[in-house]
C-alpha positions in Angstrom: -35.2 80.9 10.8 -37.3 78.9 8.4 -35.8 75.7 9.8 -36.7 76.7 13.3 -40.3 77.5 12.3 -40.7 74.3 10.5 -39.5 72.2 13.5 -41.8 74.3 16.0 -44.8 73.5 13.7 -43.9 70.0 13.2 -43.7 69.5 17.1 -47.1 71.6 17.7 -49.0 69.1 15.2 -47.5 66.2 16.8 -48.3 67.1 20.4 -51.8 67.9 19.2 -52.1 64.7 17.4 -51.1 62.8 20.3 -53.4 64.4 22.8 -56.6 63.5 20.6 -55.9 59.8 20.8 -58.9 58.1 22.5 -58.5 55.8 25.5 -58.2 52.0 24.5 -61.2 50.0 24.8 -61.7 47.1 27.2 -61.3 44.6 24.2 -58.1 46.5 23.1 -56.7 46.2 26.6 -57.6 42.6 26.7 -56.0 42.0 23.4 -52.9 43.8 24.4 -52.7 41.7 27.6 -53.2 38.4 25.7 -50.3 39.6 23.2 -47.9 40.3 26.1 -48.7 36.8 27.7 -47.9 35.0 24.4 -44.7 37.2 24.1 -43.7 36.2 27.7 -44.4 32.6 27.1 -42.4 32.7 23.9 -39.5 34.3 25.6 -39.7 31.3 28.2 -39.8 28.8 25.4 -36.6 30.5 23.9 -34.9 30.4 27.2 -35.6 26.7 27.6 -34.2 26.0 24.2 -31.2 28.0 24.9 -30.7 26.0 28.2 -30.9 22.7 26.4 -28.5 23.7 23.8 -25.9 24.9 26.4 -26.4 21.5 28.2 -25.7 19.7 25.0 -22.5 21.9 24.3 -21.1 21.4 27.8 -21.8 17.6 27.7 -20.0 17.4 24.3 -17.0 19.5 25.5 -16.7 17.6 28.8 -17.0 14.3 26.7 -14.5 15.2 24.0 -12.0 17.8 25.9 -12.7 17.3 29.6 -10.5 14.2 29.7 -13.1 12.6 32.3 -13.2 15.7 34.3 -16.4 16.6 36.2 -18.2 19.7 35.5 -16.8 22.5 37.8 -20.3 23.7 39.1 -23.7 22.3 39.1 -26.5 24.4 37.4 -30.1 24.0 37.8 -31.9 21.9 35.4 -33.9 23.5 32.4 -37.6 23.8 33.2 -39.9 23.3 30.3 -42.6 25.9 30.2 -45.0 23.7 28.4 -47.6 24.6 25.9 -49.2 27.9 25.9 -52.4 28.3 27.8 -54.8 31.3 27.1 -55.5 33.8 30.0 -59.1 32.3 30.4 -57.8 28.7 30.9 -54.9 30.0 33.3 -57.5 32.1 35.3 -59.6 29.1 36.0 -56.9 26.7 36.8 -55.2 26.9 40.3 -51.7 28.2 40.2 -49.0 25.6 41.2 -45.1 26.2 41.4 -43.2 24.1 38.9 -40.9 21.6 40.3 -37.0 22.6 40.3 -36.1 19.3 38.5 -37.7 16.1 37.4 -37.1 13.0 39.6 -33.8 11.4 38.8 -32.4 14.4 36.8 -28.9 15.2 37.3 -27.7 18.8 37.4 -25.7 19.9 34.4 -22.7 22.3 34.4 -22.3 25.3 32.2 -19.0 25.3 30.1 -16.0 27.4 31.5 -16.0 31.0 30.2 -12.9 31.8 28.3 -11.2 35.2 29.3 
């Protein structure tokens, strides 16, 4: 019975504390949005680095073990996200779609998955 009362009182206190939190200010909202944008850009950079390393591994595999075979399927080229631009700079600049691949770039293949 004591455990039940202890759990119920802890829940009541936590709910009352959560209900009293003030709404975030405009400055806090802007800072949270900026943090989210930085995190998203960091994820894009990580994806780009992963793509480049996969291309390097696939090229090495086909060079050493592929015995001159071509890659089984073509994959899209890695797209470099570029440097991080703060929200103020991106809001003022027009949005343009990045090109799929640079001129003269050859699509690379991902290594075959092992069963």
